[in-house]
TIVO-760456 format. One record per residue (C-alpha): z, y, x. Coordinates in Angstrom, 2 decimals. Layout:
<sites>
site zz=Z; yy=Y; xx=X $
...
</sites>
This chain:
<sites>
site zz=175.61; yy=119.77; xx=113.17 $
site zz=177.06; yy=122.03; xx=115.83 $
site zz=177.55; yy=125.53; xx=114.49 $
site zz=179.02; yy=128.43; xx=116.42 $
site zz=179.62; yy=131.94; xx=115.09 $
site zz=179.84; yy=134.90; xx=117.43 $
site zz=179.22; yy=138.58; xx=116.80 $
site zz=177.79; yy=137.88; xx=113.34 $
site zz=175.19; yy=135.40; xx=114.63 $
site zz=175.03; yy=131.70; xx=113.88 $
site zz=173.91; yy=129.37; xx=116.67 $
site zz=172.83; yy=125.83; xx=115.87 $
site zz=171.95; yy=123.70; xx=118.88 $
site zz=168.83; yy=121.60; xx=118.46 $
site zz=167.81; yy=118.91; xx=120.88 $
site zz=164.23; yy=118.76; xx=122.05 $
site zz=161.91; yy=116.99; xx=124.42 $
site zz=161.68; yy=116.77; xx=128.20 $
site zz=158.72; yy=115.14; xx=129.92 $
site zz=159.21; yy=115.48; xx=133.70 $
site zz=155.53; yy=114.64; xx=134.33 $
site zz=154.56; yy=117.96; xx=132.74 $
site zz=156.86; yy=120.02; xx=134.99 $
site zz=156.11; yy=121.66; xx=138.30 $
site zz=157.32; yy=120.00; xx=141.52 $
site zz=159.99; yy=122.69; xx=141.90 $
site zz=161.44; yy=122.04; xx=138.44 $
site zz=161.43; yy=118.27; xx=138.98 $
site zz=163.37; yy=118.86; xx=142.22 $
site zz=165.91; yy=120.98; xx=140.32 $
site zz=166.28; yy=118.22; xx=137.72 $
site zz=166.93; yy=115.68; xx=140.49 $
site zz=169.62; yy=117.89; xx=141.99 $
site zz=171.18; yy=118.28; xx=138.56 $
site zz=171.06; yy=114.52; xx=137.99 $
site zz=172.80; yy=113.85; xx=141.32 $
site zz=175.68; yy=116.12; xx=140.34 $
site zz=176.02; yy=114.85; xx=136.75 $
site zz=178.83; yy=112.31; xx=136.23 $
site zz=177.48; yy=111.22; xx=132.83 $
site zz=175.20; yy=108.22; xx=133.45 $
site zz=173.17; yy=108.72; xx=130.26 $
site zz=172.61; yy=112.44; xx=130.96 $
site zz=171.60; yy=111.60; xx=134.53 $
site zz=169.04; yy=109.08; xx=133.29 $
site zz=167.65; yy=111.59; xx=130.78 $
site zz=167.29; yy=114.25; xx=133.48 $
site zz=165.34; yy=111.87; xx=135.71 $
site zz=163.24; yy=110.01; xx=133.10 $
site zz=162.99; yy=112.55; xx=130.30 $
site zz=163.87; yy=112.28; xx=126.62 $
site zz=162.40; yy=112.88; xx=123.19 $
site zz=164.65; yy=113.89; xx=120.31 $
site zz=161.90; yy=115.50; xx=118.24 $
site zz=162.17; yy=113.74; xx=114.88 $
site zz=162.80; yy=114.59; xx=111.24 $
site zz=166.36; yy=113.22; xx=111.33 $
site zz=167.21; yy=115.61; xx=114.18 $
site zz=166.23; yy=118.69; xx=112.19 $
site zz=167.55; yy=117.52; xx=108.80 $
site zz=170.92; yy=119.31; xx=109.22 $
site zz=169.26; yy=122.67; xx=109.92 $
site zz=166.87; yy=122.23; xx=106.99 $
site zz=169.85; yy=121.68; xx=104.70 $
site zz=171.66; yy=124.67; xx=106.25 $
site zz=168.65; yy=126.92; xx=105.57 $
site zz=168.36; yy=125.65; xx=101.98 $
site zz=171.97; yy=126.69; xx=101.29 $
site zz=171.24; yy=130.31; xx=102.23 $
site zz=169.96; yy=132.71; xx=99.62 $
site zz=167.43; yy=135.42; xx=100.44 $
site zz=170.15; yy=138.06; xx=99.98 $
site zz=172.30; yy=136.46; xx=102.67 $
site zz=169.52; yy=136.50; xx=105.25 $
site zz=169.37; yy=139.67; xx=107.31 $
site zz=166.41; yy=140.63; xx=109.46 $
site zz=166.29; yy=143.27; xx=112.12 $
site zz=163.38; yy=145.67; xx=112.14 $
</sites>
């Protein structure tokens, strides 16, 4: 799990889903431009074809992270 702390906030990056067929023409063009400039072959393929990382295993680390926090350690802004 990637965890970054800055200014009292915790950021945990979660992967998601990209289905290019659901995007506007303009956004698909931007993805193609991004894919042309990306040197990572796998990332290039994902930008052009889409990806789906929405599964229980992907969110398991954040579920465990949340379970370790007590209600007193969670702060909300009003």
